[in-house]
Each structure stands twice: as structure tokens, then as C-alpha cells.
C-alpha positions as MATLAB code, in Angstrom:
seq = 'MTAILPIFLCFACLVVELGSVIAQEPVATQETIVAKPDLFEPLTEPPCSYCVNQNLKSLVKDNDIVLAWIRGAHNGGAMPLRHFIAAPRVVNDTYGLFFYDPDGGYVSSFAKDYGYRFYGWRSGVMVVQGRDGTLWSALTGIAIDGPQKGIKLERVPSILTTWKHWMMLHPESTAYDLYDGKKYPLAELPTSISKEALNSIGKVDDRMDKFARILGVEGTNEKIAFALDGLGDRNCRMATVDGTDIAVFWYGPTQSAVAFHAELDGQKLTFCADGISPETAPFKDKETGTRWTLAGRAVDGKLRGKELTWVPSIVCRWYAWSHEYPDTKIDSQELAAGNAK';
ca = [
       0.149   -0.412   -0.064;
       2.883    2.892    0.474;
       4.680    1.684   -2.881;
       1.188    2.822   -4.316;
       0.037    5.893   -2.541;
       2.699    8.042   -3.571;
       1.178    8.057   -7.512;
      -2.289    8.724   -6.243;
      -0.142   12.515   -4.623;
      -1.780   13.774   -8.296;
      -5.260   12.998   -6.756;
      -4.722   13.299   -3.225;
      -5.166   17.437   -1.506;
      -2.130   18.498   -1.662;
      -3.183   21.880    1.253;
      -0.336   23.119    2.349;
       1.535   23.793   -1.535;
      -1.712   25.032   -3.102;
      -3.269   26.756    0.320;
       0.210   29.538   -0.276;
      -0.234   29.630   -4.280;
      -4.630   30.937   -3.620;
      -2.795   33.042   -1.495;
      -1.312   34.848   -4.201;
      -3.122   34.121   -7.183;
      -5.802   36.294   -8.181;
      -9.074   34.041   -8.145;
     -10.863   34.210  -11.812;
     -14.749   33.936  -12.486;
     -16.912   30.711  -12.141;
     -16.819   30.679  -15.598;
     -13.916   32.480  -16.863;
     -12.267   29.852  -19.275;
      -8.417   29.785  -19.524;
      -7.932   28.776  -23.009;
      -4.209   27.524  -23.487;
      -5.342   25.339  -26.948;
      -1.155   24.720  -28.024;
      -0.019   23.342  -24.620;
      -0.741   19.477  -25.591;
      -0.724   18.047  -28.637;
      -3.547   14.487  -28.997;
      -2.655   11.410  -29.000;
      -4.379    9.217  -31.625;
      -4.828    5.159  -32.667;
      -2.009    4.013  -31.150;
      -1.337    0.706  -32.060;
      -2.056   -2.244  -30.121;
      -1.365   -4.897  -28.673;
      -2.292   -7.112  -25.441;
      -1.311   -6.706  -21.909;
       1.095   -9.996  -21.120;
       2.812   -9.008  -24.390;
       3.388   -5.636  -22.934;
       3.901   -6.819  -19.305;
       7.316   -8.849  -20.658;
       8.941   -5.323  -21.802;
       9.155   -4.154  -18.104;
       7.842   -0.978  -19.363;
       5.446   -0.996  -16.803;
       5.237   -0.446  -13.692;
       3.175   -2.579  -10.924;
       2.079   -0.045   -9.018;
       1.261    2.303  -12.415;
      -2.092    3.535  -12.506;
      -4.103    2.300  -15.623;
      -7.095    3.549  -16.510;
      -8.984    0.039  -17.523;
     -11.982   -0.045  -20.032;
     -13.650   -3.360  -18.021;
     -16.562   -4.386  -21.490;
     -16.406   -5.032  -24.740;
     -13.958   -7.409  -27.314;
     -11.158   -8.505  -24.657;
     -11.553   -8.409  -22.351;
     -11.794   -5.015  -21.696;
      -7.222   -3.413  -22.123;
      -5.858   -1.407  -20.052;
      -3.772    2.342  -21.153;
      -0.582    3.489  -18.352;
      -1.308    7.351  -17.913;
       1.871    6.982  -17.513;
       3.138    5.792  -20.997;
      -0.016    7.140  -23.412;
      -2.199    9.453  -21.818;
       0.178   11.978  -19.371;
       1.670   14.308  -22.629;
      -1.111   14.480  -24.499;
      -4.469   15.044  -21.877;
      -6.296   13.179  -25.046;
      -6.306    9.834  -26.340;
      -9.083   10.085  -29.669;
      -8.896    5.684  -30.297;
     -11.091    3.252  -31.649;
     -12.086    1.803  -27.607;
     -12.531    4.497  -26.503;
     -11.772    9.042  -26.435;
     -10.245    9.430  -23.743;
      -9.996   12.723  -21.591;
      -7.075   13.107  -18.364;
      -7.407   15.550  -15.812;
      -4.685   15.700  -13.677;
      -6.524   18.698  -11.741;
      -9.564   17.611  -11.413;
      -8.551   14.200  -10.267;
      -9.528   12.063  -13.227;
      -9.342   10.310  -16.075;
     -12.720    9.915  -18.407;
     -13.179    7.587  -21.132;
     -16.890    8.314  -24.194;
     -17.016    5.465  -26.855;
     -14.790    6.391  -29.632;
     -14.212    9.515  -31.924;
     -11.523   11.000  -33.084;
     -10.698   14.949  -33.663;
     -10.480   16.310  -30.072;
      -7.884   17.876  -28.227;
      -7.153   19.387  -24.721;
      -8.233   23.512  -24.871;
      -7.987   25.074  -21.541;
      -9.764   25.158  -17.655;
     -13.460   25.908  -17.037;
     -14.018   26.702  -14.121;
     -11.044   23.697  -12.592;
     -11.760   21.320  -14.653;
     -10.700   20.535  -17.697;
     -12.739   21.680  -21.596;
     -11.468   20.022  -24.575;
     -12.340   21.118  -27.588;
     -13.873   18.899  -30.954;
     -12.960   19.025  -34.675;
     -16.061   21.932  -35.869;
     -14.647   23.338  -32.683;
     -17.297   23.009  -30.376;
     -16.016   22.366  -26.456;
     -16.556   19.844  -23.777;
     -16.512   19.685  -20.450;
     -13.641   16.560  -20.309;
     -15.488   15.452  -17.074;
     -19.012   15.520  -17.867;
     -18.828   14.763  -21.418;
     -21.771   17.441  -22.025;
     -21.092   20.470  -24.730;
     -20.660   24.007  -23.453;
     -19.999   26.266  -26.071;
     -20.509   25.751  -30.010;
     -22.181   24.013  -32.563;
     -23.323   20.461  -29.944;
     -24.405   23.010  -27.157;
     -26.029   20.841  -24.691;
     -24.959   17.017  -26.238;
     -23.656   14.813  -24.045;
     -21.209   12.044  -24.713;
     -21.628    8.622  -24.047;
     -19.505    7.056  -21.166;
     -17.193    4.018  -21.374;
     -17.298    1.248  -18.599;
     -13.630    2.692  -17.395;
     -11.936    2.510  -13.351;
      -8.910    4.092  -11.966;
      -7.220    0.436  -10.789;
      -3.513   -0.172  -11.057;
      -1.106   -2.741  -13.743;
      -0.175   -5.542  -11.394;
      -3.702   -5.781  -10.160;
      -5.559   -5.656  -13.573;
      -3.189   -7.934  -14.801;
      -3.887  -10.284  -11.859;
      -7.610   -9.608  -13.838;
      -6.743   -9.544  -17.297;
      -3.484  -10.475  -18.740;
      -5.259  -11.189  -22.034;
      -7.105   -8.240  -22.649;
      -5.711   -5.559  -24.809;
      -3.030   -2.474  -24.510;
      -1.767   -0.358  -26.553;
       1.842   -1.350  -28.081;
       4.878    0.420  -26.145;
       7.392   -0.743  -28.580;
      10.410    0.098  -27.060;
       9.119    1.871  -23.831;
      11.027    5.124  -26.657;
       7.724    6.308  -29.475;
       5.604    8.076  -26.611;
       7.046   10.787  -24.707;
       6.505    9.529  -21.170;
       4.958   11.991  -17.804;
       5.429   11.771  -14.708;
       1.798   12.269  -13.155;
       1.666   15.992  -12.087;
       1.831   15.160   -7.757;
       0.356   19.482   -8.070;
      -2.809   21.308   -9.242;
      -1.716   22.927  -12.121;
      -1.310   27.248  -11.894;
      -4.008   27.765  -14.781;
      -6.457   25.083  -13.338;
      -6.371   27.191   -9.494;
      -6.535   30.208  -10.797;
     -10.415   29.598  -12.706;
     -11.658   27.450  -10.024;
     -13.816   29.860   -8.309;
     -16.078   29.552   -5.441;
     -17.043   25.458   -4.482;
     -20.180   23.661   -3.408;
     -18.561   23.980    0.614;
     -20.662   20.854    1.551;
     -17.380   18.883    1.442;
     -13.361   19.804    0.973;
     -12.604   21.148   -1.908;
      -9.756   18.078   -3.220;
     -11.434   15.376   -1.201;
     -11.687   13.183   -3.865;
     -15.683   11.351   -4.526;
     -16.675    9.046   -6.144;
     -19.809   11.000   -8.407;
     -22.414    8.837   -9.540;
     -24.521    9.376  -13.151;
     -28.228    8.880  -12.997;
     -30.549   10.438  -15.268;
     -32.260   12.177  -12.765;
     -30.457   11.894   -9.577;
     -26.085   12.684   -9.529;
     -24.769   11.641   -6.548;
     -21.151   11.591   -4.592;
     -19.591    9.003   -2.183;
     -16.570   10.537   -0.076;
     -13.718    7.481   -0.818;
     -10.672    9.795    1.701;
      -9.721    7.412    4.773;
     -11.643    4.637    3.011;
     -10.210    0.939    4.429;
      -8.820   -1.852    2.533;
     -12.605   -3.104    1.188;
     -15.781   -1.668    1.480;
     -19.178   -1.558    0.283;
     -22.359    0.454   -0.301;
     -25.375   -0.284   -1.163;
     -27.141    2.576   -2.477;
     -30.185    4.111   -4.593;
     -29.631    6.190   -7.453;
     -33.057    7.382   -9.716;
     -35.265    4.649   -7.660;
     -32.514    2.248   -9.069;
     -30.349    0.194   -6.671;
     -26.771    0.231   -6.786;
     -23.316   -1.197   -4.984;
     -20.489    1.046   -4.723;
     -16.843   -1.191   -4.348;
     -13.824    0.780   -2.762;
     -10.191   -1.494   -3.087;
      -7.934    0.532   -1.117;
      -4.965   -0.831   -2.051;
      -5.489    0.559   -5.800;
      -7.387    3.028   -4.309;
     -10.418    2.211   -6.872;
     -13.340    3.329   -7.522;
     -16.536    1.868   -8.557;
     -20.468    1.577   -9.091;
     -22.879   -1.254  -10.435;
     -26.601   -2.028  -10.252;
     -27.289   -4.696   -7.821;
     -30.202   -6.412   -9.715;
     -29.090   -8.987  -12.267;
     -30.964  -10.849  -14.733;
     -33.983  -10.160  -11.895;
     -32.794  -10.549   -9.165;
     -31.433   -7.781   -6.444;
     -28.195   -8.510   -5.506;
     -26.844   -7.605   -1.415;
     -23.229   -6.903   -1.803;
     -20.300   -6.686    1.240;
     -16.912   -6.391    1.151;
     -16.118   -9.336    2.713;
     -12.071   -9.354    3.828;
     -11.167  -13.356    3.520;
     -12.183  -13.858   -0.196;
      -9.045  -13.410   -2.435;
      -7.632  -10.026   -3.991;
      -9.158  -10.766   -7.694;
     -12.687  -11.102   -6.324;
     -12.383   -9.045   -2.734;
     -16.557   -8.546   -2.485;
     -19.216  -11.355   -2.113;
     -22.927  -10.943   -2.472;
     -24.874  -12.655    0.754;
     -27.566  -14.227   -1.440;
     -25.354  -16.586   -3.452;
     -23.075  -16.288   -2.086;
     -21.157  -15.518   -5.162;
     -17.649  -13.391   -5.397;
     -16.943  -10.909   -7.505;
     -13.576   -9.013   -8.917;
     -13.187   -4.273   -8.883;
     -14.435   -5.304  -13.289;
     -17.913   -6.571  -11.756;
     -17.193  -10.570  -13.168;
     -18.539  -13.025  -10.251;
     -15.522  -15.712  -10.653;
     -16.166  -18.711   -8.002;
     -19.537  -19.047   -7.143;
     -23.383  -19.862   -7.886;
     -22.989  -16.391  -10.348;
     -19.641  -17.951  -12.378;
     -18.766  -15.980  -15.481;
     -22.184  -13.187  -14.907;
     -21.478   -9.713  -15.179;
     -23.030   -6.796  -13.165;
     -24.054   -3.344  -15.373;
     -21.336   -1.072  -14.445;
     -23.016    2.867  -13.085;
     -21.629    5.917  -15.238;
     -19.649    6.696  -12.666;
     -16.000    8.582  -11.663;
     -13.249    9.366   -9.188;
     -12.609   12.831   -9.232;
     -11.754   16.844   -7.035;
     -15.026   17.664   -5.221;
     -14.818   20.907   -6.825;
     -14.796   19.125   -9.919;
     -18.035   17.810   -9.236;
     -19.926   20.029   -7.832;
     -19.256   22.364  -10.276;
     -20.194   20.981  -12.720;
     -22.972   18.573  -11.408;
     -24.048   21.746   -8.223;
     -27.469   20.165   -7.558;
     -25.280   17.469   -6.807;
     -26.506   14.676   -3.170;
     -23.299   13.313   -1.560;
     -24.797   10.243    0.347;
     -25.233   10.591    3.888;
     -23.680    7.163    5.147;
     -19.961    5.949    4.356;
     -18.916    3.515    3.038;
     -20.325    0.230    5.198;
     -17.090   -2.201    5.406;
     -17.918   -6.043    6.315;
     -16.946   -9.279    6.383;
     -18.954  -11.280    4.524;
     -21.251  -13.948    6.953;
];
């Protein structure tokens, strides 16, 4: 655990460091866009391979953060952030459209599309520009200005985890080809928020610390934030969004959170964190005793081979989520840890 935590500083609250900057710099209005469209160059369609093949090159560290898309062909896939998206911030690819915003503490994934690039920040949230000039929130995928204003991109089921954990779950899944490690610019993940993002944040909903990490869950009508800071190794929370039962999984060793529908084939399942289950499947449903992976797949028990339906959700910082969804609710209970009985 201790080896992993420094990597996640880009998602943590650096209060001491940031406080000095806040005191020195003027704060922009809530809707000001700081435009720097030439700051990063997007990456388009990097050639594909398989995780197991790329792992043999020993270029990706065990605790490297990866964005894993958890459904689709080849049991999904994984993209190490340092190797592919930390430098360009935008990847346009057949497997998806990916945006990396280290300031807002998230990587978002949407259905495949092309021609997108980094544009700037609005209230501390990354803004991207489409090929027709439309500006989009990188967090929500909602067009905020231009020809497609009001349109929302379709999310692709995904989670943030580590290379080692994903390799344990799906070594046969898709990965981008690293070649000799020199084809793409390697970029370490930022450990502090950029001045441009910080200066554009504006007033923040004070129900939580502005830099707190949350899992934001997107229902059609309801948006709910689940606080993540300070949780243990394994936790699960049952909740409802738009009247639908969901389960929120938290896995501490990889700092991963994700939401799934709690109903499968017409049966409502009650999930819990299971302290005696293997690392590959740390969650269990009480109705059948089936064990489930972080990716929502049943690997042991009556429901073995089944998959839970992913609920649109994303790990990010509170200031970003609350700005994009000002009417968001906050989950009123802490994630409930406990061994299955």
C-alpha cells in the first residue's frame, strides 16, 4: 500500500502547497475559461497489443495507474497513464475517447470519436475542443459551447486501478503497444494542481473540502457523490440512484472505486466487502455467496461467469464534480465495510 500511495498524490489534496498559491493569485469568476489550446498535442489511434505481451517488456511498473475499460472485446483493456495519456491529455482511439485531467483528479472515457484536443480550463475543470470547434467538459462529456452545445458524450465503462491488479484480472486484455518505450513521450503524473486550473476554480460548494476525492455517480435525474478519503482496504456501499439499487465498490490497495447495478437477471443482490476473499475477488453477494472482482465479474460461486452492469461513475475531486453538477446529492452514510457472513 505504501508504495502505491505516492503515485496517487495527483488525486490527493495538497492543502499546504496549494494554500500559498491561493493567497498570492487572483481568483477568476466561476465561468471563466482559461484557454491554452496549444499546450498539449493529442494522441490518435496508437497501435494495439495485449497486456501480457507488453508486460514482458518490463516498461510499466506494477503500481503504475491505468485506466481500464472493463467491457468489450478481449475482456476490455488497460492504458498506463504515464506512457500514453499524461503527455497528450487526450487520446482519440477506436477503443474510446479518453481525457486525462490531473487537476480535477480523473480520467474520463467515452465512446470512440476523433478530432478532440486539449483546450483549457473552466472553473478548474479541463475543457476539450472537438473537430467542429465545440467545447466540451472533459469530466461530464457535455458540450458547453459551440455547434453541439448541450449534447452529451456516451461514457464507456471504466475504472482506475494499477497495472499489477489489472494484469492479475485480465492479462489477455487489450493494451497499446509500447514498442521500445521511446515511441511516445513518458510523463510523470503531476503531484500538484496547475496554476491555470487553480486560478479558474472560483467559489466551491462547501459541503466538502474542495480537493476531497469522491466517486461521482450519474443517474439520469440524480447525481450522487460518495466520499472516498480515509476508507480502508475493502468497502462496499449499497445505495439507490433514480430509484435503482446500486453497489459502490472500494478497493484500497489500488485506490479504486466503481458503481454497478445491484440487480442481475431480475434478482436483487446485496453486496459487501469480504475480508477473507482473495485479492482477485474482494466482494461477495449475500444471496448466493458469489465472489466478485473490482471489474464486476463473478469468478466463484453460483453466479460464476456473470457480469454486473456498470453504472456511469467517475473518481474525481469534489470541486470539479460539484461545479459540473451543482445539484448533486452527497451520500449520507459512510461506505460500510464488513465481512460477509
